[in-house]
Structures are given as structure tokens and as C-alpha cells.
C-alpha positions in Angstrom: 46.9 -10.9 -54.7 45.7 -7.4 -54.1 47.8 -4.3 -53.7 47.2 -2.5 -50.4 45.8 1.0 -50.4 47.3 4.2 -49.2 46.1 5.1 -45.7 46.6 8.8 -46.0 43.2 10.5 -46.0 42.4 13.5 -48.1 40.2 15.1 -45.6 43.1 15.2 -43.1 45.3 17.1 -45.6 45.3 20.9 -46.0 48.1 21.0 -48.7 46.5 21.0 -52.2 49.7 19.7 -53.9 49.8 16.8 -51.4 46.1 16.1 -52.0 46.8 15.9 -55.7 49.7 13.5 -55.2 47.6 11.3 -52.9 44.8 11.2 -55.6 47.4 10.3 -58.3 48.9 7.6 -56.1 45.5 6.1 -55.3 44.6 6.1 -59.0 47.9 4.3 -59.7 47.0 1.6 -57.1 43.5 1.2 -58.6 45.0 0.8 -62.1 47.5 -1.7 -61.0 44.9 -3.7 -59.1 43.0 -4.0 -62.4 46.1 -5.6 -64.0 47.3 -9.2 -63.7 50.6 -8.8 -62.0 52.9 -11.5 -60.7 53.0 -12.1 -56.9 56.6 -10.9 -56.8 55.6 -7.5 -58.2 52.6 -7.2 -55.9 54.8 -8.0 -52.9 57.2 -5.3 -54.0 54.4 -2.7 -54.5 52.9 -3.6 -51.1 56.3 -3.1 -49.4 56.7 0.3 -51.0 53.2 1.4 -50.1 53.6 0.1 -46.5 56.7 2.3 -46.2 54.5 5.3 -47.0 51.7 4.1 -44.7 54.0 3.8 -41.6 55.7 7.1 -42.4 55.0 9.9 -39.9 56.0 12.6 -42.4 53.8 15.5 -43.2 53.7 18.4 -45.7 56.7 18.8 -48.0 58.5 15.7 -46.7 55.4 13.5 -47.4 55.1 15.1 -50.9 58.7 14.3 -51.6 58.3 10.7 -50.4 55.1 10.1 -52.4 56.7 11.5 -55.5 59.8 9.4 -55.2 57.9 6.2 -54.5 55.6 6.8 -57.4 58.5 7.4 -59.8 60.3 4.4 -58.4 57.3 2.2 -58.9 56.6 3.4 -62.4 60.3 2.9 -63.4 60.2 -0.7 -62.1 56.9 -1.4 -63.9 58.4 -0.1 -67.1 61.6 -2.1 -66.7 60.0 -5.4 -65.7 56.6 -5.3 -67.3 56.8 -2.6 -70.0 53.8 -0.9 -68.4 53.9 2.9 -68.8 51.6 5.8 -68.0 49.7 7.7 -70.7 51.8 9.8 -73.0 55.0 8.3 -71.7 56.6 7.5 -75.1 55.2 10.7 -76.7 57.0 12.8 -74.1 60.2 10.9 -74.4 60.2 11.0 -78.2 59.3 14.7 -78.2 62.4 15.5 -76.3 64.5 13.2 -78.5 63.0 14.9 -81.5 64.1 18.3 -80.2 67.6 17.0 -79.8 67.7 15.6 -83.3 65.9 18.7 -84.6 68.9 20.9 -83.5 71.1 18.7 -85.7 68.7 19.0 -88.6 68.5 22.8 -88.1 72.2 23.2 -88.0 72.6 21.2 -91.3 69.8 23.3 -92.9 71.5 26.5 -91.7 74.8 25.3 -93.0 73.3 24.6 -96.4 71.3 27.8 -96.7 73.1 30.2 -94.5 70.0 31.5 -92.7 69.7 31.2 -88.9 65.9 30.8 -89.1 66.5 27.2 -90.4 67.8 26.3 -86.9 64.3 26.9 -85.5 62.7 25.1 -88.4 64.8 22.0 -87.7 63.8 22.0 -84.0 60.1 22.1 -85.0 60.5 19.4 -87.6 62.3 17.2 -85.0 59.6 17.8 -82.4 56.9 16.9 -84.9 58.7 13.7 -85.9 59.3 12.8 -82.3 55.7 13.4 -81.4 54.5 11.2 -84.2 56.8 8.3 -83.3 56.0 8.6 -79.5 52.3 8.7 -80.2 52.5 5.6 -82.3 54.4 3.8 -79.5 51.7 4.9 -77.0 49.0 3.5 -79.3 50.9 0.2 -79.6 51.3 0.0 -75.8 47.5 0.6 -75.4 46.7 -2.1 -77.9 49.0 -4.5 -76.0 47.4 -3.6 -72.7 50.6 -2.1 -71.3 49.3 1.5 -70.9 48.2 2.6 -67.4 45.4 5.1 -67.5 47.2 7.7 -65.5 49.4 10.7 -66.3 52.5 11.0 -64.2 52.6 14.6 -63.1 55.9 15.9 -61.8 54.8 17.9 -58.8 58.0 19.4 -57.4 58.2 19.9 -53.7 
């Protein structure tokens, strides 16, 4: 089965952020059409895209709808098929590294008494998180689970 396309045309849109969201959504559909997905997933995706297609929203409301639907689709793909956009794991582990880096920095500060070790711990945690996340992204790429898109959070 083929995933239906978005019927929102770029030449009819004046909003640059909306154009970017439409391009990103179209790229997601193209990427998913290249993958072997079960019929159940394709039906789900078609229903979500059809809700956008029948929508009469414009401007900010349409940007919000597109952003929500894209996030919802990507979360479902990650949950059911372990498919993720590029840099997904790197970004998650970078944040986790920062959190653990604070703990490392506090322990270094406690051991040495210098407040500068707090910042060093955060940097060390970020570097470790970046390395772990990058290796997970490479593993997802080798397993064919990585979608060649970057999820941009375009706030309305």
C-alpha cells in the first residue's frame, strides 16, 4: 500500500514557516513510502494525513496541526517500528548526558572544592551522551530504522 500525499500546495502558502513544515511533512511521507510498512501502519498514516487534507485551517492553526500530526506519527513509528529521524538518539542522550553531568560536576566539586568542576562535569556528561547517542544512531542506520529526515521543532 502507498501512503497518500499531502494536498497542501506550497505555491498557495505565503507563510515561510508553514512552507517549511509542509516540505518536512512531504519528505517524511516520501521516506515512509520507501520503507516496507505493514498495512495497519499505512492505514493509520493515511487516516492522519487525510485529517490534514480535509482540514480548512490556515496559517498558525495549520502549522500547529501539521506539527502535532508529524510528532504523533514519529512517536508511533518509534514505538511500533523503532524507526527514528536522524540524530534522534544523539539529541536524547545529549540531554541525558547533561543531567548526569551535573551529578558528576557536583561530585567533582565536593571532592576538590572548586565550583569550576561543576561546569566540567556538565561538559563531560554531554560528551559521553553525544558519543552514546551517535553510536545508537549509527546502529539504527545499519539496521535500516533511520529515517533520512530531521525533525525540526517549529513552534507556532
